[in-house]
Structure formats: C-alpha cells, structure tokens
C-alpha positions as CSV (number, residue, x, y, z in Angstrom):
1,M,-10.7,-18.3,13.6
2,G,-10.8,-17.0,9.9
3,A,-9.5,-18.9,6.6
4,E,-6.0,-19.8,6.6
5,H,-3.8,-18.2,4.1
6,P,0.4,-18.5,4.2
7,A,1.0,-14.5,4.8
8,A,-0.6,-14.3,7.7
9,G,1.9,-15.8,9.9
10,P,3.1,-19.2,11.9
11,G,0.0,-21.7,11.0
12,G,-1.9,-19.6,9.0
13,T,-3.2,-17.7,11.6
14,A,-5.5,-14.4,10.6
15,W,-3.9,-11.1,11.1
16,I,-3.7,-10.5,14.9
17,G,-2.8,-6.7,14.8
18,R,1.4,-7.6,15.3
19,G,2.3,-5.8,12.3
20,P,0.5,-3.7,9.4
21,L,-1.9,-4.3,7.8
22,L,-0.8,-3.5,4.4
23,H,2.8,-2.2,3.3
24,V,1.6,1.1,0.6
25,V,5.1,1.5,-1.2
26,L,5.8,5.1,-2.8
27,H,8.4,4.6,-5.2
28,E,9.9,8.1,-5.8
29,P,6.8,10.0,-5.1
30,E,6.6,13.7,-6.0
31,I,3.7,15.2,-4.5
32,P,3.8,16.3,-0.7
33,N,-0.4,16.1,-0.4
34,N,-0.4,12.9,-2.1
35,T,1.7,11.7,0.4
36,G,0.0,13.3,3.3
37,N,-3.6,12.0,1.9
38,I,-1.5,8.5,1.8
39,G,-0.2,8.5,4.8
40,R,-3.6,9.1,7.0
41,T,-5.0,6.1,5.1
42,C,-2.2,4.1,6.0
43,V,-3.1,5.6,9.5
44,A,-6.7,4.3,9.2
45,L,-6.2,1.2,8.3
46,A,-3.0,-0.2,10.8
47,S,-0.8,-0.2,7.6
48,A,2.9,1.1,6.9
49,L,4.4,3.7,4.5
50,H,7.6,2.9,2.5
51,L,9.2,6.0,0.7
52,I,11.5,5.3,-2.0
53,E,13.8,8.2,-2.7
54,P,14.5,10.6,-4.3
55,L,11.4,12.5,-2.7
56,G,10.1,15.2,-4.4
57,F,9.6,17.0,-0.7
58,D,10.9,17.2,3.1
59,V,9.4,14.8,5.6
60,S,11.6,16.3,8.3
61,E,9.8,16.4,11.9
62,K,9.3,20.3,11.3
63,A,7.5,20.0,8.0
64,C,5.7,18.0,8.9
65,R,4.4,19.7,11.4
66,R,4.0,22.8,9.6
67,A,2.4,21.6,7.2
68,G,-0.6,20.6,9.6
69,L,0.2,16.4,9.7
70,D,-1.3,15.8,12.9
71,Y,-1.4,12.0,12.3
72,W,2.4,12.0,10.8
73,P,3.6,10.8,14.7
74,R,1.2,8.1,14.5
75,L,2.3,6.8,10.9
76,D,4.2,4.1,10.2
77,V,6.6,5.3,7.6
78,R,9.9,4.1,6.7
79,Q,12.3,5.6,3.9
80,H,14.3,3.9,1.8
81,A,17.8,5.2,-0.4
82,S,17.0,3.1,-3.7
83,W,14.5,0.5,-4.9
84,E,17.4,-1.8,-4.3
85,A,17.4,-0.8,-0.7
86,Y,13.5,-1.5,-0.1
87,K,14.1,-4.8,-1.7
88,G,16.6,-5.8,0.8
89,A,14.7,-4.4,3.8
90,T,11.5,-6.9,2.5
91,P,13.4,-9.4,1.5
92,S,10.2,-11.5,1.7
93,A,7.8,-9.4,1.3
94,R,5.0,-10.7,-1.3
95,R,4.3,-7.3,-4.1
96,W,1.6,-5.9,-6.3
97,L,2.6,-3.0,-8.1
98,L,-0.2,-1.0,-9.5
99,T,0.1,0.4,-12.8
100,A,-2.4,2.1,-15.2
101,R,-0.8,-0.4,-18.2
102,A,-2.2,-3.3,-16.2
103,T,-4.4,-5.7,-18.1
104,R,-5.1,-7.6,-15.0
105,P,-7.9,-6.0,-12.1
106,V,-7.2,-5.3,-8.7
107,F,-10.4,-7.5,-8.2
108,D,-8.4,-10.7,-8.9
109,A,-4.6,-10.1,-7.3
110,A,-4.7,-12.6,-4.2
111,I,-3.8,-10.1,-1.7
112,Q,-3.4,-10.9,1.9
113,P,-3.1,-8.7,5.1
114,G,1.2,-7.8,5.4
115,D,1.1,-7.5,1.2
116,H,3.1,-4.8,-0.3
117,L,1.1,-2.3,-2.8
118,V,3.6,-0.4,-4.9
119,F,2.7,2.7,-6.7
120,G,4.8,4.5,-8.6
121,R,5.8,8.4,-9.0
122,E,3.1,10.7,-10.2
123,S,4.1,12.1,-13.7
124,R,5.6,8.5,-14.8
125,G,4.0,6.1,-12.9
126,L,6.1,3.2,-12.5
127,P,9.4,2.7,-14.1
128,A,9.6,0.0,-16.7
129,G,12.2,-2.4,-15.1
130,I,10.4,-2.6,-12.1
131,I,7.3,-4.2,-13.2
132,E,9.6,-6.6,-15.4
133,Q,10.6,-8.0,-12.1
134,Y,7.1,-9.2,-10.8
135,P,5.0,-10.1,-14.4
136,D,3.0,-12.0,-12.3
137,S,1.8,-9.5,-9.7
138,V,0.8,-6.7,-12.1
139,V,-2.7,-5.2,-11.8
140,G,-4.5,-2.1,-11.4
141,L,-8.0,-0.6,-11.3
142,P,-10.3,-0.5,-14.4
143,M,-11.3,2.3,-15.8
144,V,-12.9,3.3,-19.0
145,P,-11.1,3.7,-22.3
146,D,-8.7,6.5,-23.2
147,E,-8.0,7.5,-19.8
148,R,-4.6,7.7,-18.5
149,S,-4.8,6.7,-14.9
150,L,-6.4,8.0,-11.4
151,N,-4.4,10.5,-9.1
152,V,-1.7,8.1,-6.8
153,S,-3.9,8.9,-3.1
154,T,-7.1,8.1,-5.0
155,A,-5.5,4.6,-6.2
156,V,-3.8,3.6,-3.5
157,S,-6.9,4.1,-1.2
158,A,-9.3,2.3,-3.5
159,T,-7.0,-0.4,-3.6
160,M,-6.9,-0.7,0.5
161,Y,-10.4,-0.5,0.8
162,A,-10.3,-3.3,-2.1
163,A,-8.3,-5.3,0.0
164,I,-9.5,-4.9,3.1
165,R,-12.9,-6.2,1.3
166,M,-11.1,-9.1,0.3
167,F,-10.0,-10.0,4.0
168,L,-13.6,-9.3,5.4
169,D,-14.7,-11.8,2.4
170,R,-12.2,-14.5,3.9
171,G,-12.6,-13.7,7.9
172,W,-9.2,-12.3,8.3
173,V,-10.5,-9.4,9.3
174,R,-14.4,-8.2,11.2
175,L,-15.9,-4.9,11.6
176,D,-16.8,-4.4,14.8
177,E,-20.2,-2.8,16.2
178,R,-18.4,0.7,15.4
179,G,-18.0,-0.6,11.7
180,A,-14.0,-0.2,12.7
181,V,-11.5,-2.9,10.8
182,R,-10.6,-5.3,13.8
183,P,-8.0,-8.8,13.5
184,V,-10.1,-12.2,13.9
C-alpha cells in the first residue's frame, strides 16, 4: 500500500481508479485546439475536464466529430454555466490555481489524486477575483524572466505530469511494465 494522504478517500488508501486521477478546470476557454489537446491529455491520464462557460467554441457531438476528436467520447467532460456553478458542483474540491503571475512553483504544491487544477482563459488568464479566493493555492510553472506565459495546453500537460511525478514519489500510483500509470 502506498503512503497515506487525506485526499485519497476513506482510510487514506491510494488512488484506486474509481474516480478521476486529477480534475483539469478551464475557466472560459477560448481556443478549441487547446481544449482538444487538454482533453486528450485528460483521457491519457484518467482525468476529468471541467469547462466553465462561456466557451469560445462548440463542444456538441457533431462539432467534435467534425473536428476529428475521436477520443472525446472517452473523455470525462463536465460543463458548468459559471465559476459559481462549478464551485457549487464541487464544494469539497481541493483547488490549485495556475497562473503565470504566481511566485510559488507548482513543484512546491502538495497536489494529491482527485485535486482540481484550475487554468484561465488564453487571452487573460484567471480573473484576480478568483485568485484572491485561494491565496494559498496559487502556483505556476517556472520560466525565465520577462516571458509572459506558456500556451495553456502546454501548461496543463506540464502540471499534470509534475503531479504524476509527485504521486509516483509518494507511492500513490505506479508504472506498470509498459510504463502506464496504474493505481497502487
């Protein structure tokens, strides 16, 4: 059995594949290709994708089929009408807010299986009002000075794999003989 942690469920057992490994939350995403890439990463890592409206694109079945998103039916995707609706649907979620304005690196965050990783819209990032709600949970990916940000799909992928590395180090997941992420 892996190390105990509070977000793992009753008795502190490791992630057992009953729910999403992580939850990726996109606040008002604007660019369909970014969301498509993020959705594919979520499928690859048994994670859920939360889309907070308004969206800058159509995610209907017809639109996804036309865009060639053959993995979309396997994606655990949840839409929320607003930030408040998302919070109401996920009242006990542990949230990590990712922003280029953070001074704390994501590597110092105690991300646990089932946590929510919140990212802002491509043109403006997360609103200050949302960031102010979670001052102890604001983290970012380190960059060289004077660079403004990473593409959101790159940031999501880097953050999710940093979390997987944390989970491996703590014994909460393992890699099987093929290198696939498995519950402990």
